[in-house]
Structure formats: structure tokens, C-alpha cells
N, C-alpha and C positions, 0 to 999 in steps of 0.2 A: 504494500500500500504506500502511495506517495504522500497522501494528505487526507485530511477530513475537511470538507467544504460545506458551507451553508449558502443556500441561494434562495431568493424569493421566487414565489410563483403565486398564482391566484386564479380564481374562477368566480362565476356568479353565485355559486352556492356557498363557498367557504370564505369569500373575500380573499385577502392576502394571507399566505401561510409560508413557512420556511421549510425547505427540504434539507436534510442532512445527508450527505453522500460521502462514500469512500472513493477517493480518486485512486484508480488502480494503474500500476505500471505494466504488468504483464499478466494477462493481456491488457492492453491499454483500454481504458473505459472508466466506468463508475458503477458503483453499487448503492442502491438506496438503503439508508440506515434508519431514518425516521422522518416523520412529518410533524411539524409543530404548528398547530392551528391557533388562531386567535379565539379566545373565549370571550363571549359578550361582556362578562363581568370582570375580565382580567386585563392585564397589560398586553400590548402588542407582542407578537411572538418572537420578534427579533432578539430581545434580551434573553429569554429562556433558551432559544436555539444557540445563541452565542455561548452561553454558560455551559450547556450540555456538549456542544461541539468542541469547545476548548478543553473541557475535562477529558473527553474521549481521546482527542488528539494527544494530549499530554500523557495519558495512560499508555497509548500505543507508541509514543515517541516519534510522532510525525507532526508536520506543521498543520495549523488550523487557518483556514481562509474564509473570511466573510467580508466581502467588499463594501457592503452597505447595511450594517446591522441596525441602524436607527431609522432608515427611510426605505420603504419598499421600492425596489428597483430591479426588475427582471432583466435589465440590460447591463447590470454592473459587470465589470471584468471578472472572468472566471479565473481559477487558480492557475491553470496551464497558461492562459494568456499573460497573467502577471509574471509568471516564471520566465516566459520567453522574452518579455520586455526587460526584465531585470538582467537577463543574460546578455542582452544587446545583440547587434547584428552578427 
């Protein structure tokens, strides 16, 4: 596993929610770990997803990536994109 990543998604039934995924090296891809939904009487799901994702990544010894934990953004840069930009041309 290369990283644990949180990313926003949404639909008309659940509004915004956060997916936690395992970013995989071999084979390249990702695996769904959890979905954190917004509860009507609770805080937005970004904080809970960030806390859970960071704890899991720390336990597994891999990086955690959440490009937009405070504001729902389903176009925020993904972990692989951020890695390529950090590595340069």
C-alpha cells in the first residue's frame, strides 16, 4: 500500500460524504476502506474522515492525503497527482 487517501464525493440522497481509500502500488489502483457520511445532527464528515484516515495511515506506516478536509471539493488533487508534482519533471 502506498497511502491512505480521503476524497469527497456526493449525490442527491446523501449530500456530501468522504471516501477513505487505500492507494495501492501493485497492482496499481485503490481499494475502498470506508465511507463517512454527514449526519443531520452532526458535524460535516471531513473532520471525522481526516481523524480516522490519519490514524489508519499512521498505524500502517504510510502517508495520509486529504487535499480538502474542510471544504467539499470533488476536484481536489489526488495523492498520485500530488506525488508527481512534488517529484517534478
